[in-house]
N, CA, C and O atoms as CSV, one atom per row, in Angstrom:
chain,resi,resn,atom,element,x,y,z
A,1,MET,N,N,13.037,7.327,3.487
A,1,MET,CA,C,13.520,6.646,2.492
A,1,MET,C,C,12.315,5.395,2.654
A,1,MET,O,O,11.329,5.673,1.973
A,2,LYS,N,N,12.220,4.454,3.192
A,2,LYS,CA,C,11.633,3.349,3.630
A,2,LYS,C,C,10.174,3.805,3.491
A,2,LYS,O,O,9.428,3.332,2.634
A,3,ALA,N,N,9.765,4.837,4.457
A,3,ALA,CA,C,8.355,5.033,4.449
A,3,ALA,C,C,7.679,5.210,3.084
A,3,ALA,O,O,6.656,4.630,2.722
A,4,LYS,N,N,8.523,6.251,2.257
A,4,LYS,CA,C,8.499,6.825,1.062
A,4,LYS,C,C,8.187,5.475,-0.404
A,4,LYS,O,O,7.380,5.513,-1.333
A,5,LEU,N,N,9.078,4.566,-0.078
A,5,LEU,CA,C,9.015,3.343,-0.950
A,5,LEU,C,C,7.860,2.631,-0.772
A,5,LEU,O,O,7.156,2.215,-1.692
A,6,ILE,N,N,7.571,2.425,0.870
A,6,ILE,CA,C,6.277,1.748,1.226
A,6,ILE,C,C,5.062,2.387,0.665
A,6,ILE,O,O,4.006,1.876,0.289
A,7,LEU,N,N,5.373,3.368,0.689
A,7,LEU,CA,C,3.757,4.225,0.543
A,7,LEU,C,C,3.541,4.382,-1.119
A,7,LEU,O,O,2.498,4.302,-1.769
A,8,ILE,N,N,4.904,4.632,-1.556
A,8,ILE,CA,C,4.646,4.357,-2.844
A,8,ILE,C,C,4.098,3.103,-3.810
A,8,ILE,O,O,3.417,3.059,-4.835
A,9,ASN,N,N,4.730,2.129,-2.977
A,9,ASN,CA,C,4.386,0.775,-3.643
A,9,ASN,C,C,2.806,0.502,-3.107
A,9,ASN,O,O,1.979,-0.054,-3.829
A,10,TRP,N,N,2.553,0.892,-1.965
A,10,TRP,CA,C,1.111,0.617,-1.658
A,10,TRP,C,C,0.046,1.476,-2.551
A,10,TRP,O,O,-1.105,1.091,-2.756
A,11,LEU,N,N,0.484,2.449,-2.951
A,11,LEU,CA,C,-0.650,3.147,-3.852
A,11,LEU,C,C,-0.295,2.721,-5.358
A,11,LEU,O,O,-1.245,2.914,-6.116
A,12,LEU,N,N,0.604,2.303,-5.839
A,12,LEU,CA,C,0.564,1.365,-6.962
A,12,LEU,C,C,-0.174,-0.100,-6.822
A,12,LEU,O,O,-0.706,-0.718,-7.744
A,13,SER,N,N,-0.098,-0.424,-5.724
A,13,SER,CA,C,-0.981,-1.562,-5.603
A,13,SER,C,C,-2.400,-1.291,-5.470
A,13,SER,O,O,-3.209,-1.893,-6.177
A,14,PHE,N,N,-2.746,-0.453,-4.639
A,14,PHE,CA,C,-4.030,0.056,-4.832
A,14,PHE,C,C,-4.615,0.235,-6.313
A,14,PHE,O,O,-5.590,-0.405,-6.705
A,15,MET,N,N,-3.952,1.129,-7.066
A,15,MET,CA,C,-4.134,1.390,-8.495
A,15,MET,C,C,-4.373,0.237,-9.203
A,15,MET,O,O,-5.288,0.310,-10.022
A,16,SER,N,N,-3.630,-1.094,-9.076
A,16,SER,CA,C,-3.707,-1.995,-9.698
A,16,SER,C,C,-5.145,-2.572,-9.458
A,16,SER,O,O,-5.698,-3.061,-10.443
A,17,LEU,N,N,-5.669,-2.573,-8.518
A,17,LEU,CA,C,-7.176,-3.292,-8.410
A,17,LEU,C,C,-8.085,-2.596,-9.200
A,17,LEU,O,O,-9.295,-2.803,-9.110
A,18,SER,N,N,-7.519,-1.654,-10.094
A,18,SER,CA,C,-8.593,-1.129,-11.029
A,18,SER,C,C,-8.557,-1.905,-12.211
A,18,SER,O,O,-9.502,-1.858,-12.998
A,19,VAL,N,N,-7.589,-2.599,-12.413
A,19,VAL,CA,C,-7.722,-3.815,-13.379
A,19,VAL,C,C,-8.976,-4.711,-13.714
A,19,VAL,O,O,-9.531,-5.241,-12.752
A,20,ASP,N,N,-9.484,-4.936,-14.984
A,20,ASP,CA,C,-10.527,-5.310,-15.206
A,20,ASP,C,C,-10.477,-7.015,-14.732
A,20,ASP,O,O,-9.838,-7.808,-15.424
A,21,MET,N,N,-10.995,-7.332,-13.862
A,21,MET,CA,C,-10.687,-8.561,-13.068
A,21,MET,C,C,-11.577,-9.629,-13.823
A,21,MET,O,O,-11.230,-10.810,-13.857
A,22,GLU,N,N,-12.489,-9.274,-14.298
A,22,GLU,CA,C,-13.456,-10.134,-15.257
A,22,GLU,C,C,-12.866,-10.787,-16.342
A,22,GLU,O,O,-13.225,-11.909,-16.699
A,23,ARG,N,N,-12.029,-10.182,-16.855
A,23,ARG,CA,C,-11.319,-10.367,-18.013
A,23,ARG,C,C,-9.851,-10.978,-17.983
A,23,ARG,O,O,-9.279,-11.440,-18.970
A,24,SER,N,N,-9.395,-10.917,-16.857
A,24,SER,CA,C,-8.020,-11.060,-16.625
A,24,SER,C,C,-8.228,-12.657,-16.103
A,24,SER,O,O,-9.281,-13.159,-15.711
A,25,PRO,N,N,-6.887,-13.306,-16.220
A,25,PRO,CA,C,-6.527,-14.693,-15.740
A,25,PRO,C,C,-6.809,-14.756,-14.068
A,25,PRO,O,O,-6.659,-13.838,-13.261
A,26,LEU,N,N,-7.186,-15.892,-13.861
A,26,LEU,CA,C,-7.628,-16.130,-12.454
A,26,LEU,C,C,-6.159,-15.622,-11.373
A,26,LEU,O,O,-6.265,-14.907,-10.376
A,27,TRP,N,N,-4.800,-16.242,-11.931
A,27,TRP,CA,C,-3.628,-16.124,-11.469
A,27,TRP,C,C,-3.219,-14.611,-11.117
A,27,TRP,O,O,-2.605,-14.272,-10.105
A,28,ALA,N,N,-3.723,-13.672,-12.254
A,28,ALA,CA,C,-3.191,-12.395,-12.181
A,28,ALA,C,C,-4.148,-11.580,-11.169
A,28,ALA,O,O,-3.712,-10.664,-10.471
A,29,VAL,N,N,-5.460,-11.989,-11.156
A,29,VAL,CA,C,-6.378,-11.556,-10.141
A,29,VAL,C,C,-5.863,-11.888,-8.555
A,29,VAL,O,O,-5.743,-11.051,-7.660
A,30,ILE,N,N,-5.583,-13.406,-8.456
A,30,ILE,CA,C,-4.880,-13.550,-7.157
A,30,ILE,C,C,-3.539,-12.930,-6.926
A,30,ILE,O,O,-3.302,-12.599,-5.764
A,31,LEU,N,N,-2.724,-12.739,-7.730
A,31,LEU,CA,C,-1.472,-11.924,-7.396
A,31,LEU,C,C,-1.803,-10.432,-7.150
A,31,LEU,O,O,-1.195,-9.890,-6.228
A,32,ILE,N,N,-2.664,-9.726,-7.837
A,32,ILE,CA,C,-3.015,-8.356,-7.657
A,32,ILE,C,C,-3.821,-8.154,-5.881
A,32,ILE,O,O,-3.599,-7.171,-5.174
A,33,VAL,N,N,-4.531,-9.059,-5.564
A,33,VAL,CA,C,-5.205,-9.053,-4.531
A,33,VAL,C,C,-4.159,-9.317,-3.242
A,33,VAL,O,O,-4.157,-8.625,-2.224
A,34,THR,N,N,-3.322,-10.394,-3.478
A,34,THR,CA,C,-2.348,-10.833,-2.409
A,34,THR,C,C,-1.299,-9.690,-2.384
A,34,THR,O,O,-0.853,-9.369,-1.282
A,35,TRP,N,N,-0.847,-9.024,-3.532
A,35,TRP,CA,C,0.058,-7.822,-3.463
A,35,TRP,C,C,-0.528,-6.632,-2.493
A,35,TRP,O,O,0.155,-6.090,-1.624
A,36,PHE,N,N,-1.841,-6.324,-2.765
A,36,PHE,CA,C,-2.505,-5.525,-2.265
A,36,PHE,C,C,-2.331,-5.546,-0.687
A,36,PHE,O,O,-1.880,-4.644,0.019
A,37,VAL,N,N,-2.810,-6.826,-0.296
A,37,VAL,CA,C,-3.079,-7.355,1.218
A,37,VAL,C,C,-1.540,-7.329,1.689
A,37,VAL,O,O,-1.238,-6.757,2.737
A,38,CYS,N,N,-0.734,-7.860,1.015
A,38,CYS,CA,C,0.698,-8.060,1.752
A,38,CYS,C,C,1.211,-6.493,2.199
A,38,CYS,O,O,1.780,-6.200,3.250
A,39,LEU,N,N,0.852,-5.617,1.134
A,39,LEU,CA,C,1.393,-4.150,1.039
A,39,LEU,C,C,0.527,-3.358,2.470
A,39,LEU,O,O,1.076,-2.645,3.310
A,40,CYS,N,N,-0.539,-3.629,2.437
A,40,CYS,CA,C,-1.553,-3.198,3.716
A,40,CYS,C,C,-0.756,-3.690,4.908
A,40,CYS,O,O,-0.303,-2.795,5.621
A,41,LEU,N,N,-0.524,-4.806,5.223
A,41,LEU,CA,C,0.031,-5.590,6.216
A,41,LEU,C,C,1.409,-4.665,6.632
A,41,LEU,O,O,1.599,-4.196,7.755
A,42,LEU,N,N,2.264,-4.525,5.537
A,42,LEU,CA,C,3.493,-3.868,5.401
A,42,LEU,C,C,3.606,-2.470,5.970
A,42,LEU,O,O,4.494,-2.038,6.704
A,43,LEU,N,N,2.447,-1.789,5.452
A,43,LEU,CA,C,1.972,-0.265,5.700
A,43,LEU,C,C,1.767,-0.269,7.191
A,43,LEU,O,O,2.434,0.488,7.897
A,44,LYS,N,N,0.899,-1.063,7.686
A,44,LYS,CA,C,0.515,-1.151,9.240
A,44,LYS,C,C,1.706,-1.396,10.027
A,44,LYS,O,O,1.860,-0.873,11.130
A,45,ASP,N,N,2.475,-2.103,9.547
A,45,ASP,CA,C,3.845,-2.728,10.489
A,45,ASP,C,C,4.559,-1.282,10.458
A,45,ASP,O,O,4.877,-0.747,11.520
A,46,ALA,N,N,4.804,-0.657,9.205
A,46,ALA,CA,C,5.794,0.442,9.233
A,46,ALA,C,C,5.214,1.754,10.044
A,46,ALA,O,O,5.916,2.713,10.364
A,47,ASP,N,N,3.600,1.607,10.360
A,47,ASP,CA,C,3.243,2.751,11.022
A,47,ASP,C,C,3.414,2.538,12.544
A,47,ASP,O,O,3.272,3.506,13.290
A,48,LYS,N,N,3.700,1.369,13.018
A,48,LYS,CA,C,3.708,0.838,14.370
A,48,LYS,C,C,5.310,0.951,14.588
A,48,LYS,O,O,5.633,1.094,15.767
A,49,LYS,N,N,6.290,0.912,13.711
A,49,LYS,CA,C,7.758,1.081,13.920
A,49,LYS,C,C,7.984,2.589,14.119
A,49,LYS,O,O,8.899,2.987,14.840
A,50,GLY,N,N,7.083,3.494,13.427
A,50,GLY,CA,C,7.417,4.722,13.425
A,50,GLY,C,C,7.961,5.441,12.040
A,50,GLY,O,O,8.022,6.659,11.868
A,51,TRP,N,N,8.289,4.565,11.224
A,51,TRP,CA,C,8.933,4.989,9.993
A,51,TRP,C,C,7.925,5.875,9.294
A,51,TRP,O,O,8.449,6.480,8.358
A,52,MET,N,N,6.649,6.134,9.459
A,52,MET,CA,C,5.644,6.947,8.926
A,52,MET,C,C,5.239,8.293,9.475
A,52,MET,O,O,4.365,9.091,9.137
A,53,ASN,N,N,6.326,8.293,10.613
A,53,ASN,CA,C,6.047,9.694,11.402
A,53,ASN,C,C,6.086,11.016,10.746
A,53,ASN,O,O,5.314,11.960,10.916
A,54,LYS,N,N,7.234,10.919,9.875
A,54,LYS,CA,C,7.802,12.002,9.170
A,54,LYS,C,C,6.864,12.304,8.007
A,54,LYS,O,O,6.663,13.486,7.729
A,55,ILE,N,N,6.353,11.468,7.398
A,55,ILE,CA,C,5.655,11.589,6.337
A,55,ILE,C,C,4.096,12.047,6.857
A,55,ILE,O,O,3.377,12.666,6.073
A,56,LEU,N,N,3.613,11.701,8.240
A,56,LEU,CA,C,2.464,12.089,8.910
A,56,LEU,C,C,2.429,13.668,9.166
A,56,LEU,O,O,1.528,14.447,8.857
A,57,LYS,N,N,3.722,13.959,9.855
A,57,LYS,CA,C,3.769,15.081,10.290
A,57,LYS,C,C,3.801,16.267,8.856
A,57,LYS,O,O,3.220,17.348,8.953
A,58,GLN,N,N,4.395,15.949,7.851
A,58,GLN,CA,C,4.382,16.524,6.588
A,58,GLN,C,C,3.013,16.713,5.944
A,58,GLN,O,O,2.830,17.714,5.251
A,59,LEU,N,N,1.966,15.752,6.136
A,59,LEU,CA,C,0.817,15.996,5.423
A,59,LEU,C,C,-0.139,16.366,6.760
A,59,LEU,O,O,-1.334,16.609,6.592
A,60,LYS,N,N,0.303,16.384,7.728
A,60,LYS,CA,C,-0.427,16.937,9.166
A,60,LYS,C,C,-1.396,16.001,9.358
A,60,LYS,O,O,-2.396,16.436,9.931
A,61,ILE,N,N,-1.411,14.830,9.051
A,61,ILE,CA,C,-2.467,13.965,9.248
A,61,ILE,C,C,-2.478,13.367,10.775
A,61,ILE,O,O,-3.450,12.781,11.253
A,62,ASP,N,N,-1.131,13.629,11.529
A,62,ASP,CA,C,-1.437,13.033,12.945
A,62,ASP,C,C,-2.201,14.338,13.830
A,62,ASP,O,O,-2.103,14.247,15.053
A,63,GLU,N,N,-2.806,15.307,13.385
A,63,GLU,CA,C,-3.706,16.060,14.333
A,63,GLU,C,C,-5.259,15.467,14.329
A,63,GLU,O,O,-6.147,15.817,15.106
A,64,LEU,N,N,-5.358,14.575,13.365
A,64,LEU,CA,C,-6.753,13.936,13.513
A,64,LEU,C,C,-6.975,13.151,14.581
A,64,LEU,O,O,-8.074,12.620,14.739
């Protein structure tokens, strides 16, 4: 369950990078980029702890 929440949140943060950053206020751009960086670090940590193993097996990514 943790892995799915982390993965869904990471995907949402990745999609938020498509916001028009030229027309958005600076604080919003900083918030979006910070959110994405924090989630990338959390995703990396979840992979180290083994939380992502079940999802990797389902998607057959571990064979690469």
